[in-house]
C-alpha positions in Angstrom: -35.9 -95.1 5.9 -32.6 -94.1 3.7 -30.3 -91.9 5.3 -29.9 -88.1 2.8 -26.9 -86.9 2.9 -26.1 -83.2 2.7 -24.7 -81.6 0.4 -22.5 -78.0 1.1 -24.0 -75.7 -1.9 -20.8 -74.0 -2.5 -18.7 -77.0 -3.3 -21.1 -79.0 -5.6 -18.9 -82.3 -5.5 -21.0 -83.7 -3.5 -19.0 -82.5 -0.1 -21.2 -84.6 3.0 -21.7 -82.1 5.8 -21.2 -84.4 9.0 -23.0 -83.7 12.2 -20.5 -81.8 14.7 -22.3 -83.1 17.7 -22.5 -86.6 16.6 -18.6 -86.4 15.0 -17.4 -85.1 18.8 -19.6 -87.4 20.8 -21.2 -84.2 22.6 -24.4 -85.7 24.1 -25.5 -82.7 26.4 -24.8 -79.3 25.0 -26.0 -76.1 27.4 -28.3 -72.8 26.6 -25.3 -71.3 28.5 -22.5 -71.8 26.3 -23.2 -68.9 24.6 -19.8 -69.5 22.4 -20.7 -72.2 21.2 -24.5 -71.7 20.2 -23.3 -68.7 17.7 -21.6 -71.2 15.1 -25.3 -71.8 14.8 -26.5 -68.3 14.0 -26.3 -66.5 10.8 -24.9 -62.7 10.4 -28.5 -61.8 11.6 -29.0 -64.0 14.7 -31.3 -65.9 12.8 -30.8 -69.9 13.8 -29.0 -71.7 10.5 -30.5 -74.4 9.0 -29.2 -78.1 8.5 -28.2 -77.6 5.3 -26.2 -74.8 6.5 -24.8 -76.4 10.0 -24.4 -79.7 8.2 -26.4 -81.0 12.0 -28.9 -84.2 12.4 -32.4 -83.5 12.8 -32.3 -84.4 16.7 -29.4 -82.4 17.6 -31.0 -78.4 15.3 -34.3 -79.1 17.4 -32.3 -79.3 20.7 -29.6 -76.7 19.6 -33.2 -74.4 18.6 -34.1 -74.3 21.7 -31.3 -73.8 23.2 -30.9 -70.7 21.3 -34.7 -69.6 22.0 -33.9 -70.5 26.1 -30.6 -68.3 25.9 -32.8 -65.7 24.5 -35.1 -65.7 27.1 -32.2 -65.4 29.4 -30.9 -62.1 27.6 -27.4 -63.7 26.6 -28.1 -64.0 23.0 -29.8 -61.2 21.5 -33.2 -61.8 19.4 -31.9 -59.7 16.4 -28.9 -57.9 15.0 -28.8 -54.4 16.7 -29.4 -51.3 14.1 -28.4 -47.7 14.4 
């Protein structure tokens, strides 16, 4: 199967986003690393899509599972607090 790159939607000049974990050779990341996981959330604390983050499928699944685990451990909020 051929490699299908993801393109940023803001800049349509075929700028390919690279997976953060593949480029930095990060093999293991933990659900307790909240600073890293916040980079993969939207402003409403939803899990950002692969097209937005540029993650590969394997690392996107791992990030999603780590975010879900940290939500259950009350390290990350489920939703944005509204007043």
